[in-house]
mmCIF file of the N, C-alpha and C atoms, coordinates in Angstrom:
data_MODEL
# 
_entry.id   MODEL 
# 
loop_
_atom_site.group_PDB 
_atom_site.id 
_atom_site.type_symbol 
_atom_site.label_atom_id 
_atom_site.label_alt_id 
_atom_site.label_comp_id 
_atom_site.label_asym_id 
_atom_site.label_entity_id 
_atom_site.label_seq_id 
_atom_site.pdbx_PDB_ins_code 
_atom_site.Cartn_x 
_atom_site.Cartn_y 
_atom_site.Cartn_z 
_atom_site.occupancy 
_atom_site.B_iso_or_equiv 
_atom_site.pdbx_formal_charge 
_atom_site.auth_seq_id 
_atom_site.auth_comp_id 
_atom_site.auth_asym_id 
_atom_site.auth_atom_id 
_atom_site.pdbx_PDB_model_num 
ATOM 1   N N  . MET A 1 1  ? 84.101  93.398  96.260  1.00 0.00 ? 1  MET A N  1 
ATOM 2   C CA . MET A 1 1  ? 84.579  94.476  95.433  1.00 0.00 ? 1  MET A CA 1 
ATOM 3   C C  . MET A 1 1  ? 83.491  94.806  94.415  1.00 0.00 ? 1  MET A C  1 
ATOM 4   N N  . SER A 1 2  ? 83.239  96.055  94.276  1.00 0.00 ? 2  SER A N  1 
ATOM 5   C CA . SER A 1 2  ? 82.237  96.499  93.309  1.00 0.00 ? 2  SER A CA 1 
ATOM 6   C C  . SER A 1 2  ? 82.830  96.485  91.899  1.00 0.00 ? 2  SER A C  1 
ATOM 7   N N  . THR A 1 3  ? 81.970  96.647  90.909  1.00 0.00 ? 3  THR A N  1 
ATOM 8   C CA . THR A 1 3  ? 82.424  96.700  89.528  1.00 0.00 ? 3  THR A CA 1 
ATOM 9   C C  . THR A 1 3  ? 83.363  97.890  89.314  1.00 0.00 ? 3  THR A C  1 
ATOM 10  N N  . GLU A 1 4  ? 83.044  99.008  89.912  1.00 0.00 ? 4  GLU A N  1 
ATOM 11  C CA . GLU A 1 4  ? 83.892  100.198 89.792  1.00 0.00 ? 4  GLU A CA 1 
ATOM 12  C C  . GLU A 1 4  ? 85.279  99.936  90.386  1.00 0.00 ? 4  GLU A C  1 
ATOM 13  N N  . GLU A 1 5  ? 85.320  99.272  91.543  1.00 0.00 ? 5  GLU A N  1 
ATOM 14  C CA . GLU A 1 5  ? 86.609  98.943  92.155  1.00 0.00 ? 5  GLU A CA 1 
ATOM 15  C C  . GLU A 1 5  ? 87.401  97.984  91.271  1.00 0.00 ? 5  GLU A C  1 
ATOM 16  N N  . LEU A 1 6  ? 86.708  97.024  90.630  1.00 0.00 ? 6  LEU A N  1 
ATOM 17  C CA . LEU A 1 6  ? 87.372  96.092  89.718  1.00 0.00 ? 6  LEU A CA 1 
ATOM 18  C C  . LEU A 1 6  ? 87.997  96.847  88.547  1.00 0.00 ? 6  LEU A C  1 
ATOM 19  N N  . ILE A 1 7  ? 87.274  97.795  87.995  1.00 0.00 ? 7  ILE A N  1 
ATOM 20  C CA . ILE A 1 7  ? 87.804  98.609  86.887  1.00 0.00 ? 7  ILE A CA 1 
ATOM 21  C C  . ILE A 1 7  ? 89.050  99.358  87.336  1.00 0.00 ? 7  ILE A C  1 
ATOM 22  N N  . ASN A 1 8  ? 89.012  99.936  88.512  1.00 0.00 ? 8  ASN A N  1 
ATOM 23  C CA . ASN A 1 8  ? 90.174  100.669 89.033  1.00 0.00 ? 8  ASN A CA 1 
ATOM 24  C C  . ASN A 1 8  ? 91.377  99.742  89.212  1.00 0.00 ? 8  ASN A C  1 
ATOM 25  N N  . VAL A 1 9  ? 91.142  98.530  89.728  1.00 0.00 ? 9  VAL A N  1 
ATOM 26  C CA . VAL A 1 9  ? 92.228  97.563  89.902  1.00 0.00 ? 9  VAL A CA 1 
ATOM 27  C C  . VAL A 1 9  ? 92.791  97.163  88.538  1.00 0.00 ? 9  VAL A C  1 
ATOM 28  N N  . CYS A 1 10 ? 91.919  96.907  87.564  1.00 0.00 ? 10 CYS A N  1 
ATOM 29  C CA . CYS A 1 10 ? 92.357  96.542  86.211  1.00 0.00 ? 10 CYS A CA 1 
ATOM 30  C C  . CYS A 1 10 ? 93.265  97.618  85.622  1.00 0.00 ? 10 CYS A C  1 
ATOM 31  N N  . GLN A 1 11 ? 92.832  98.856  85.731  1.00 0.00 ? 11 GLN A N  1 
ATOM 32  C CA . GLN A 1 11 ? 93.619  99.960  85.179  1.00 0.00 ? 11 GLN A CA 1 
ATOM 33  C C  . GLN A 1 11 ? 94.964  100.080 85.881  1.00 0.00 ? 11 GLN A C  1 
ATOM 34  N N  . ALA A 1 12 ? 94.971  99.933  87.186  1.00 0.00 ? 12 ALA A N  1 
ATOM 35  C CA . ALA A 1 12 ? 96.221  100.030 87.945  1.00 0.00 ? 12 ALA A CA 1 
ATOM 36  C C  . ALA A 1 12 ? 97.188  98.920  87.551  1.00 0.00 ? 12 ALA A C  1 
ATOM 37  N N  . VAL A 1 13 ? 96.690  97.688  87.463  1.00 0.00 ? 13 VAL A N  1 
ATOM 38  C CA . VAL A 1 13 ? 97.540  96.543  87.125  1.00 0.00 ? 13 VAL A CA 1 
ATOM 39  C C  . VAL A 1 13 ? 98.099  96.698  85.712  1.00 0.00 ? 13 VAL A C  1 
ATOM 40  N N  . LYS A 1 14 ? 97.283  97.167  84.777  1.00 0.00 ? 14 LYS A N  1 
ATOM 41  C CA . LYS A 1 14 ? 97.752  97.364  83.401  1.00 0.00 ? 14 LYS A CA 1 
ATOM 42  C C  . LYS A 1 14 ? 98.852  98.409  83.317  1.00 0.00 ? 14 LYS A C  1 
ATOM 43  N N  . HIS A 1 15 ? 98.859  99.355  84.264  1.00 0.00 ? 15 HIS A N  1 
ATOM 44  C CA . HIS A 1 15 ? 99.887  100.393 84.284  1.00 0.00 ? 15 HIS A CA 1 
ATOM 45  C C  . HIS A 1 15 ? 101.068 100.027 85.179  1.00 0.00 ? 15 HIS A C  1 
ATOM 46  N N  . GLY A 1 16 ? 101.084 98.787  85.676  1.00 0.00 ? 16 GLY A N  1 
ATOM 47  C CA . GLY A 1 16 ? 102.213 98.312  86.464  1.00 0.00 ? 16 GLY A CA 1 
ATOM 48  C C  . GLY A 1 16 ? 102.138 98.598  87.943  1.00 0.00 ? 16 GLY A C  1 
ATOM 49  N N  . ASP A 1 17 ? 101.021 99.121  88.422  1.00 0.00 ? 17 ASP A N  1 
ATOM 50  C CA . ASP A 1 17 ? 100.862 99.391  89.842  1.00 0.00 ? 17 ASP A CA 1 
ATOM 51  C C  . ASP A 1 17 ? 100.333 98.149  90.559  1.00 0.00 ? 17 ASP A C  1 
ATOM 52  N N  . MET A 1 18 ? 100.837 97.901  91.749  1.00 0.00 ? 18 MET A N  1 
ATOM 53  C CA . MET A 1 18 ? 100.382 96.752  92.524  1.00 0.00 ? 18 MET A CA 1 
ATOM 54  C C  . MET A 1 18 ? 99.168  97.143  93.376  1.00 0.00 ? 18 MET A C  1 
ATOM 55  N N  . ARG A 1 19 ? 98.264  96.224  93.497  1.00 0.00 ? 19 ARG A N  1 
ATOM 56  C CA . ARG A 1 19 ? 97.091  96.427  94.355  1.00 0.00 ? 19 ARG A CA 1 
ATOM 57  C C  . ARG A 1 19 ? 96.933  95.216  95.263  1.00 0.00 ? 19 ARG A C  1 
ATOM 58  N N  . GLN A 1 20 ? 96.861  95.485  96.546  1.00 0.00 ? 20 GLN A N  1 
ATOM 59  C CA . GLN A 1 20 ? 96.666  94.406  97.511  1.00 0.00 ? 20 GLN A CA 1 
ATOM 60  C C  . GLN A 1 20 ? 95.171  94.228  97.742  1.00 0.00 ? 20 GLN A C  1 
ATOM 61  N N  . VAL A 1 21 ? 94.743  92.970  97.790  1.00 0.00 ? 21 VAL A N  1 
ATOM 62  C CA . VAL A 1 21 ? 93.342  92.666  98.041  1.00 0.00 ? 21 VAL A CA 1 
ATOM 63  C C  . VAL A 1 21 ? 93.250  91.614  99.141  1.00 0.00 ? 21 VAL A C  1 
ATOM 64  N N  . THR A 1 22 ? 92.087  91.572  99.765  1.00 0.00 ? 22 THR A N  1 
ATOM 65  C CA . THR A 1 22 ? 91.791  90.560  100.773 1.00 0.00 ? 22 THR A CA 1 
ATOM 66  C C  . THR A 1 22 ? 90.600  89.749  100.298 1.00 0.00 ? 22 THR A C  1 
ATOM 67  N N  . ASN A 1 23 ? 90.754  88.431  100.295 1.00 0.00 ? 23 ASN A N  1 
ATOM 68  C CA . ASN A 1 23 ? 89.653  87.540  99.953  1.00 0.00 ? 23 ASN A CA 1 
ATOM 69  C C  . ASN A 1 23 ? 88.938  87.225  101.257 1.00 0.00 ? 23 ASN A C  1 
ATOM 70  N N  . HIS A 1 24 ? 87.749  87.788  101.443 1.00 0.00 ? 24 HIS A N  1 
ATOM 71  C CA . HIS A 1 24 ? 87.041  87.615  102.707 1.00 0.00 ? 24 HIS A CA 1 
ATOM 72  C C  . HIS A 1 24 ? 86.490  86.206  102.883 1.00 0.00 ? 24 HIS A C  1 
ATOM 73  N N  . LYS A 1 25 ? 86.311  85.440  101.818 1.00 0.00 ? 25 LYS A N  1 
ATOM 74  C CA . LYS A 1 25 ? 85.857  84.050  101.946 1.00 0.00 ? 25 LYS A CA 1 
ATOM 75  C C  . LYS A 1 25 ? 86.984  83.131  102.400 1.00 0.00 ? 25 LYS A C  1 
ATOM 76  N N  . LEU A 1 26 ? 88.193  83.395  101.898 1.00 0.00 ? 26 LEU A N  1 
ATOM 77  C CA . LEU A 1 26 ? 89.341  82.550  102.233 1.00 0.00 ? 26 LEU A CA 1 
ATOM 78  C C  . LEU A 1 26 ? 90.141  83.085  103.415 1.00 0.00 ? 26 LEU A C  1 
ATOM 79  N N  . GLY A 1 27 ? 89.956  84.359  103.728 1.00 0.00 ? 27 GLY A N  1 
ATOM 80  C CA . GLY A 1 27 ? 90.727  84.969  104.804 1.00 0.00 ? 27 GLY A CA 1 
ATOM 81  C C  . GLY A 1 27 ? 92.193  85.159  104.428 1.00 0.00 ? 27 GLY A C  1 
ATOM 82  N N  . LYS A 1 28 ? 92.466  85.369  103.130 1.00 0.00 ? 28 LYS A N  1 
ATOM 83  C CA . LYS A 1 28 ? 93.836  85.542  102.641 1.00 0.00 ? 28 LYS A CA 1 
ATOM 84  C C  . LYS A 1 28 ? 94.010  86.925  102.037 1.00 0.00 ? 28 LYS A C  1 
ATOM 85  N N  . GLU A 1 29 ? 95.270  87.387  102.034 1.00 0.00 ? 29 GLU A N  1 
ATOM 86  C CA . GLU A 1 29 ? 95.632  88.634  101.369 1.00 0.00 ? 29 GLU A CA 1 
ATOM 87  C C  . GLU A 1 29 ? 96.646  88.334  100.276 1.00 0.00 ? 29 GLU A C  1 
ATOM 88  N N  . GLY A 1 30 ? 96.621  89.123  99.220  1.00 0.00 ? 30 GLY A N  1 
ATOM 89  C CA . GLY A 1 30 ? 97.586  88.940  98.152  1.00 0.00 ? 30 GLY A CA 1 
ATOM 90  C C  . GLY A 1 30 ? 97.668  90.160  97.267  1.00 0.00 ? 30 GLY A C  1 
ATOM 91  N N  . ILE A 1 31 ? 98.574  90.094  96.300  1.00 0.00 ? 31 ILE A N  1 
ATOM 92  C CA . ILE A 1 31 ? 98.814  91.174  95.351  1.00 0.00 ? 31 ILE A CA 1 
ATOM 93  C C  . ILE A 1 31 ? 98.248  90.766  94.000  1.00 0.00 ? 31 ILE A C  1 
ATOM 94  N N  . VAL A 1 32 ? 97.423  91.622  93.410  1.00 0.00 ? 32 VAL A N  1 
ATOM 95  C CA . VAL A 1 32 ? 96.845  91.350  92.091  1.00 0.00 ? 32 VAL A CA 1 
ATOM 96  C C  . VAL A 1 32 ? 97.944  91.520  91.046  1.00 0.00 ? 32 VAL A C  1 
ATOM 97  N N  . VAL A 1 33 ? 98.174  90.452  90.252  1.00 0.00 ? 33 VAL A N  1 
ATOM 98  C CA . VAL A 1 33 ? 99.185  90.513  89.198  1.00 0.00 ? 33 VAL A CA 1 
ATOM 99  C C  . VAL A 1 33 ? 98.565  90.520  87.809  1.00 0.00 ? 33 VAL A C  1 
ATOM 100 N N  . ASP A 1 34 ? 97.286  90.138  87.708  1.00 0.00 ? 34 ASP A N  1 
ATOM 101 C CA . ASP A 1 34 ? 96.599  90.139  86.419  1.00 0.00 ? 34 ASP A CA 1 
ATOM 102 C C  . ASP A 1 34 ? 95.101  90.049  86.665  1.00 0.00 ? 34 ASP A C  1 
ATOM 103 N N  . VAL A 1 35 ? 94.344  90.447  85.665  1.00 0.00 ? 35 VAL A N  1 
ATOM 104 C CA . VAL A 1 35 ? 92.885  90.343  85.715  1.00 0.00 ? 35 VAL A CA 1 
ATOM 105 C C  . VAL A 1 35 ? 92.437  89.682  84.420  1.00 0.00 ? 35 VAL A C  1 
ATOM 106 N N  . THR A 1 36 ? 91.644  88.616  84.538  1.00 0.00 ? 36 THR A N  1 
ATOM 107 C CA . THR A 1 36 ? 91.116  87.927  83.363  1.00 0.00 ? 36 THR A CA 1 
ATOM 108 C C  . THR A 1 36 ? 89.607  87.870  83.499  1.00 0.00 ? 36 THR A C  1 
ATOM 109 N N  . GLU A 1 37 ? 88.924  88.570  82.592  1.00 0.00 ? 37 GLU A N  1 
ATOM 110 C CA . GLU A 1 37 ? 87.470  88.697  82.625  1.00 0.00 ? 37 GLU A CA 1 
ATOM 111 C C  . GLU A 1 37 ? 87.034  89.167  84.000  1.00 0.00 ? 37 GLU A C  1 
ATOM 112 N N  . ASP A 1 38 ? 86.381  88.316  84.803  1.00 0.00 ? 38 ASP A N  1 
ATOM 113 C CA . ASP A 1 38 ? 85.917  88.740  86.124  1.00 0.00 ? 38 ASP A CA 1 
ATOM 114 C C  . ASP A 1 38 ? 86.681  88.045  87.249  1.00 0.00 ? 38 ASP A C  1 
ATOM 115 N N  . LYS A 1 39 ? 87.874  87.556  86.947  1.00 0.00 ? 39 LYS A N  1 
ATOM 116 C CA . LYS A 1 39 ? 88.703  86.872  87.946  1.00 0.00 ? 39 LYS A CA 1 
ATOM 117 C C  . LYS A 1 39 ? 89.995  87.644  88.163  1.00 0.00 ? 39 LYS A C  1 
ATOM 118 N N  . LEU A 1 40 ? 90.504  87.571  89.374  1.00 0.00 ? 40 LEU A N  1 
ATOM 119 C CA . LEU A 1 40 ? 91.769  88.202  89.719  1.00 0.00 ? 40 LEU A CA 1 
ATOM 120 C C  . LEU A 1 40 ? 92.834  87.125  89.853  1.00 0.00 ? 40 LEU A C  1 
ATOM 121 N N  . VAL A 1 41 ? 93.986  87.336  89.249  1.00 0.00 ? 41 VAL A N  1 
ATOM 122 C CA . VAL A 1 41 ? 95.133  86.459  89.456  1.00 0.00 ? 41 VAL A CA 1 
ATOM 123 C C  . VAL A 1 41 ? 95.944  87.127  90.557  1.00 0.00 ? 41 VAL A C  1 
ATOM 124 N N  . VAL A 1 42 ? 96.047  86.438  91.692  1.00 0.00 ? 42 VAL A N  1 
ATOM 125 C CA . VAL A 1 42 ? 96.615  87.041  92.893  1.00 0.00 ? 42 VAL A CA 1 
ATOM 126 C C  . VAL A 1 42 ? 97.835  86.243  93.347  1.00 0.00 ? 42 VAL A C  1 
ATOM 127 N N  . ARG A 1 43 ? 98.929  86.958  93.645  1.00 0.00 ? 43 ARG A N  1 
ATOM 128 C CA . ARG A 1 43 ? 100.120 86.318  94.197  1.00 0.00 ? 43 ARG A CA 1 
ATOM 129 C C  . ARG A 1 43 ? 99.971  86.262  95.708  1.00 0.00 ? 43 ARG A C  1 
ATOM 130 N N  . VAL A 1 44 ? 99.975  85.041  96.212  1.00 0.00 ? 44 VAL A N  1 
ATOM 131 C CA . VAL A 1 44 ? 99.879  84.807  97.651  1.00 0.00 ? 44 VAL A CA 1 
ATOM 132 C C  . VAL A 1 44 ? 101.132 84.032  98.041  1.00 0.00 ? 44 VAL A C  1 
ATOM 133 N N  . GLU A 1 45 ? 101.970 84.648  98.847  1.00 0.00 ? 45 GLU A N  1 
ATOM 134 C CA . GLU A 1 45 ? 103.271 84.078  99.197  1.00 0.00 ? 45 GLU A CA 1 
ATOM 135 C C  . GLU A 1 45 ? 104.020 83.757  97.907  1.00 0.00 ? 45 GLU A C  1 
ATOM 136 N N  . ASN A 1 46 ? 104.317 82.500  97.621  1.00 0.00 ? 46 ASN A N  1 
ATOM 137 C CA . ASN A 1 46 ? 105.080 82.148  96.423  1.00 0.00 ? 46 ASN A CA 1 
ATOM 138 C C  . ASN A 1 46 ? 104.223 81.478  95.360  1.00 0.00 ? 46 ASN A C  1 
ATOM 139 N N  . ALA A 1 47 ? 102.919 81.594  95.452  1.00 0.00 ? 47 ALA A N  1 
ATOM 140 C CA . ALA A 1 47 ? 102.020 80.934  94.502  1.00 0.00 ? 47 ALA A CA 1 
ATOM 141 C C  . ALA A 1 47 ? 101.030 81.945  93.937  1.00 0.00 ? 47 ALA A C  1 
ATOM 142 N N  . SER A 1 48 ? 100.465 81.595  92.792  1.00 0.00 ? 48 SER A N  1 
ATOM 143 C CA . SER A 1 48 ? 99.401  82.411  92.196  1.00 0.00 ? 48 SER A CA 1 
ATOM 144 C C  . SER A 1 48 ? 98.081  81.678  92.364  1.00 0.00 ? 48 SER A C  1 
ATOM 145 N N  . GLU A 1 49 ? 97.055  82.436  92.679  1.00 0.00 ? 49 GLU A N  1 
ATOM 146 C CA . GLU A 1 49 ? 95.718  81.884  92.840  1.00 0.00 ? 49 GLU A CA 1 
ATOM 147 C C  . GLU A 1 49 ? 94.744  82.724  92.032  1.00 0.00 ? 49 GLU A C  1 
ATOM 148 N N  . ILE A 1 50 ? 93.634  82.128  91.636  1.00 0.00 ? 50 ILE A N  1 
ATOM 149 C CA . ILE A 1 50 ? 92.595  82.843  90.907  1.00 0.00 ? 50 ILE A CA 1 
ATOM 150 C C  . ILE A 1 50 ? 91.407  83.028  91.839  1.00 0.00 ? 50 ILE A C  1 
ATOM 151 N N  . TRP A 1 51 ? 91.040  84.284  92.036  1.00 0.00 ? 51 TRP A N  1 
ATOM 152 C CA . TRP A 1 51 ? 89.943  84.630  92.932  1.00 0.00 ? 51 TRP A CA 1 
ATOM 153 C C  . TRP A 1 51 ? 88.850  85.375  92.171  1.00 0.00 ? 51 TRP A C  1 
ATOM 154 N N  . ALA A 1 52 ? 87.620  85.148  92.572  1.00 0.00 ? 52 ALA A N  1 
ATOM 155 C CA . ALA A 1 52 ? 86.487  85.922  92.045  1.00 0.00 ? 52 ALA A CA 1 
ATOM 156 C C  . ALA A 1 52 ? 86.537  87.315  92.668  1.00 0.00 ? 52 ALA A C  1 
ATOM 157 N N  . TYR A 1 53 ? 86.333  88.335  91.855  1.00 0.00 ? 53 TYR A N  1 
ATOM 158 C CA . TYR A 1 53 ? 86.434  89.694  92.398  1.00 0.00 ? 53 TYR A CA 1 
ATOM 159 C C  . TYR A 1 53 ? 85.347  89.977  93.429  1.00 0.00 ? 53 TYR A C  1 
ATOM 160 N N  . GLU A 1 54 ? 84.234  89.265  93.339  1.00 0.00 ? 54 GLU A N  1 
ATOM 161 C CA . GLU A 1 54 ? 83.150  89.467  94.302  1.00 0.00 ? 54 GLU A CA 1 
ATOM 162 C C  . GLU A 1 54 ? 83.548  89.070  95.712  1.00 0.00 ? 54 GLU A C  1 
ATOM 163 N N  . ASP A 1 55 ? 84.550  88.184  95.829  1.00 0.00 ? 55 ASP A N  1 
ATOM 164 C CA . ASP A 1 55 ? 84.993  87.698  97.138  1.00 0.00 ? 55 ASP A CA 1 
ATOM 165 C C  . ASP A 1 55 ? 86.070  88.596  97.761  1.00 0.00 ? 55 ASP A C  1 
ATOM 166 N N  . CYS A 1 56 ? 86.460  89.637  97.035  1.00 0.00 ? 56 CYS A N  1 
ATOM 167 C CA . CYS A 1 56 ? 87.616  90.450  97.472  1.00 0.00 ? 56 CYS A CA 1 
ATOM 168 C C  . CYS A 1 56 ? 87.213  91.864  97.844  1.00 0.00 ? 56 CYS A C  1 
ATOM 169 N N  . LYS A 1 57 ? 88.093  92.446  98.608  1.00 0.00 ? 57 LYS A N  1 
ATOM 170 C CA . LYS A 1 57 ? 87.924  93.840  99.040  1.00 0.00 ? 57 LYS A CA 1 
ATOM 171 C C  . LYS A 1 57 ? 89.250  94.529  98.968  1.00 0.00 ? 57 LYS A C  1 
# 
């Protein structure tokens, strides 16, 4: 994910919109529920995980 895409995801999440991302390193998909600095807090099934935005698309 580029910096511009990260900004767009941050803005969407702050406004209550859900964004689905794929972590290409882990091969997992999830919903972004929060953004902290340069990390994404992602809901995967029933758990939350922290992913680097560089690993996501």
